[in-house]
C-alpha positions in Angstrom: 87.8 123.8 134.2 88.9 124.7 137.8 92.3 126.0 136.7 90.8 128.4 134.1 88.2 129.6 136.7 90.9 130.3 139.2 92.9 132.2 136.6 89.9 134.3 135.6 89.3 135.1 139.3 92.9 136.2 139.5 92.5 138.6 136.6 89.4 140.1 138.1 91.2 140.6 141.5 94.2 142.1 139.7 92.0 144.5 137.8 90.1 145.5 141.0 93.4 146.0 142.8 94.7 148.2 140.0 91.5 150.2 139.8 91.0 150.4 143.6 94.4 151.9 144.1 94.2 154.9 146.5 94.2 158.2 144.9 96.3 161.1 146.1 93.4 163.1 147.5 92.2 160.2 149.7 93.0 160.5 153.5 95.0 157.2 153.7 96.6 157.4 150.2 100.4 157.6 150.0 101.5 160.8 148.3 102.7 160.5 144.8 106.2 161.9 144.7 106.4 162.3 140.9 105.5 161.1 137.5 108.1 158.3 137.6 106.5 156.7 140.6 103.1 156.9 139.0 104.5 155.3 135.8 106.0 152.5 138.0 102.7 151.8 139.6 101.0 151.6 136.2 103.7 149.3 134.9 103.4 147.0 137.9 99.7 146.8 137.5 100.1 146.0 133.8 102.7 143.3 134.6 100.3 141.7 137.1 97.5 141.8 134.6 99.6 140.2 131.9 100.8 137.6 134.3 97.2 136.8 135.3 96.3 136.4 131.7 99.2 134.1 131.1 98.3 132.0 134.1 94.7 131.8 132.8 95.9 130.7 129.3 98.2 128.0 130.8 95.4 126.6 132.9 93.0 126.6 130.0 95.5 125.0 127.6 96.4 122.4 130.2 92.7 121.5 130.6 92.3 121.3 126.8 95.4 119.2 126.4 94.1 116.7 129.0 90.8 116.5 127.1 92.6 115.9 123.8 94.8 113.2 125.4 91.7 111.4 126.7 89.9 111.7 123.4 93.0 110.3 121.5 93.3 107.5 123.9 89.6 106.5 123.5 89.8 106.7 119.7 93.0 104.6 119.7 91.1 102.0 121.9 88.2 102.0 119.4 90.6 101.5 116.4 92.4 98.7 118.3 89.1 96.9 119.0 88.0 97.3 115.3 91.3 95.8 114.1 90.9 93.0 116.7 87.4 92.3 115.4 88.6 92.1 111.8 91.4 89.8 112.8 88.9 87.6 114.7 86.7 87.4 111.7 89.6 86.7 109.3 90.8 83.8 111.6 87.5 82.5 112.9 85.4 82.6 109.8 87.4 80.0 107.8 87.4 77.7 110.9 83.7 78.1 111.4 82.9 77.5 107.7 85.2 74.5 107.6 83.5 73.0 110.6 80.0 73.9 109.3 80.4 72.9 105.7 82.9 70.1 105.8 82.7 68.8 109.3 86.2 69.8 110.4 87.9 73.0 111.4 91.1 71.6 109.8 89.5 72.1 106.3 88.8 75.7 107.2 92.4 76.2 108.3 93.9 74.5 105.2 91.6 76.2 102.7 92.1 79.6 104.4 95.9 79.2 104.1 95.7 78.2 100.5 93.3 81.1 99.6 95.6 83.6 101.4 98.6 82.2 99.5 96.8 82.4 96.1 95.7 86.0 96.8 99.2 87.0 97.9 100.9 85.6 94.8 98.2 87.3 92.6 98.8 90.6 94.4 102.5 90.4 93.9 102.0 89.6 90.2 99.7 92.6 89.8 102.2 94.8 91.6 105.0 93.8 89.3 102.9 94.6 86.2 101.5 91.3 85.1 98.8 91.5 82.4 95.2 91.0 83.2 95.2 87.6 81.6 98.0 86.4 83.8 96.0 87.5 86.9 92.5 86.1 86.1 93.5 83.0 84.1 95.1 81.2 87.1 92.0 81.9 89.2 89.7 80.7 86.4 91.8 77.5 86.0 91.6 76.8 89.8 87.8 77.2 89.7 87.5 74.9 86.7 89.6 72.2 88.5 87.6 72.6 91.7 84.2 72.1 89.9 85.5 69.2 87.8 87.2 67.4 90.7 84.3 67.9 93.1 81.8 66.4 90.5 84.2 63.5 89.7 84.7 62.6 93.4 81.2 63.2 94.6 79.6 61.1 91.8 82.2 58.2 92.2 83.0 58.6 88.5 86.7 58.9 89.3 86.6 55.9 91.7 85.0 53.7 89.1 87.6 54.8 86.5 90.4 54.1 88.9 88.9 50.7 89.7 88.6 49.8 86.0 92.3 50.8 85.4 93.4 48.8 88.4 91.6 45.7 87.2 93.1 46.0 83.7 96.5 46.6 85.1 96.4 43.7 87.5 95.3 41.4 84.7 97.9 42.6 82.3 100.8 42.6 84.8 99.5 39.7 86.9 100.2 41.6 90.0 97.7 41.7 92.9 97.8 44.6 95.4 96.0 44.9 98.7 92.4 46.0 98.7 92.2 49.7 98.3 95.8 50.1 97.2 95.0 49.0 93.7 92.6 51.9 92.9 94.9 54.4 94.7 98.0 53.3 92.8 96.2 53.2 89.5 94.6 56.6 90.0 98.0 58.2 91.0 99.8 56.7 87.9 97.0 57.7 85.5 96.7 61.2 87.1 100.5 61.8 86.8 100.4 60.9 83.1 97.3 63.0 82.4 98.7 65.9 84.4 102.1 65.9 82.7 100.5 65.8 79.2 98.0 68.5 80.1 100.5 70.9 81.5 102.9 70.2 78.6 100.2 71.3 76.2 99.4 74.4 78.2 103.1 75.2 78.3 103.5 74.8 74.5 100.5 77.1 74.0 101.8 79.8 76.4 105.5 79.7 75.8 105.5 78.6 72.2 108.5 76.3 72.7 109.2 72.8 73.9 112.1 73.9 76.0 110.0 76.4 77.9 107.2 74.0 78.4 109.3 71.2 79.9 109.5 72.9 83.2 105.7 72.5 83.7 105.9 68.7 83.2 107.1 68.1 86.8 104.3 70.3 88.1 101.8 68.3 86.0 103.1 65.0 87.3 102.9 66.1 91.0 99.4 67.6 90.7 98.1 64.8 88.5 99.4 62.2 91.0 97.7 64.0 93.9 94.4 64.2 92.1 94.6 60.6 90.9 95.4 59.3 94.3 92.4 61.3 95.7 90.2 59.8 93.0 91.2 56.2 93.8 91.3 56.6 97.6 87.6 55.6 98.1 84.1 56.9 98.2 83.5 60.6 99.0 80.5 62.3 100.4 79.6 65.5 98.6 80.9 67.9 101.3 84.2 66.0 101.4 84.3 66.0 97.6 83.8 69.7 97.5 86.5 70.3 100.2 89.1 68.2 98.3 88.1 69.9 95.0 88.6 73.3 96.6 92.0 72.3 98.1 93.3 71.1 94.7 91.8 74.1 92.9 93.5 76.5 95.2 96.8 74.7 94.7 96.3 74.9 91.0 95.6 78.7 91.4 98.8 79.2 93.4 101.0 77.2 91.0 99.5 78.9 87.9 99.9 82.4 89.5 103.5 81.6 90.4 104.2 80.5 86.8 102.7 83.7 85.6 104.8 85.6 88.0 107.9 84.0 86.7 107.1 85.3 83.2 106.7 88.9 84.4 109.4 91.3 83.0 110.4 93.0 86.3 112.9 95.4 84.6 110.2 96.8 82.4 108.1 97.4 85.4 110.8 99.3 87.2 111.6 101.4 84.2 108.4 103.3 84.7 109.4 104.0 88.3 112.6 105.8 87.3 112.5 109.5 86.5 114.2 109.1 83.1 113.0 112.4 81.8 114.5 114.3 84.7 117.8 112.4 84.5 118.1 112.9 80.7 117.3 116.6 81.0 119.9 117.0 83.7 122.5 115.3 81.6 121.6 117.5 78.6 121.9 120.6 80.8 125.3 119.4 82.2 126.6 118.9 78.7 125.4 122.3 77.6 127.1 124.0 80.6 130.4 122.0 79.9 130.3 123.1 76.2 130.1 126.7 77.2 132.6 126.7 80.0 136.1 127.0 78.6 139.3 126.7 80.6 141.1 130.0 81.3 144.2 130.7 79.1 147.2 132.7 80.2 
């Protein structure tokens, strides 16, 4: 702290100059003409001493401020590097797992996006006051679909079922489709029917009315057709079966969480965020004041 050291030296010199002032009885000392002149000398010495202390304080505070700025800059750099590392993990880990487990980084990107969407919808539902059942039931449904579809695709059970339906349909309708398109078409049609019926039953169980459950039929048709088409598309290795099962399961999670979000009573949630007690008390106080203030009469 060079500035602080210089200020300290200045104080010492000031004190020495004030203490080494020539006395009246010394041969070269200027005669003191009165008490006022002596008081002026003392005041000047005090001013110089105070000014030296202020200079020392400014130098020391400037040095401290520089060290604080440097420390804050280094801490900010460290925080930025930590955030960058977390972002790198959040982006790179799904890509690495997709390439390692499923043979393609595209699977990591797709599954990472679907998982982020599912967690985001679930977080919004929880923030708006959804019940615990509405939060964990969509995730459980997605997990069940993932396991069931992965087993069905990996064991070729779904493909054999689609092939059997395609053979029966071709024989009944006397229509011959290209190789591979038969099982895909049969799987999509069967999946759409099963998905519509399944979500219709789920809607009846949840909403207790046919009118409220009909909105889920379209979702069931779309999801069922996707699953059926995947089942009839061909043979799947186990990693590919698990990847497709995870993708469909995450889609089911997102759709179910969005449906649960649509059932949340948002007005009831925001009622708890309104200071109703304070408002009611203020209204009562205002009415009390109005009842006791009477207009002046002449």
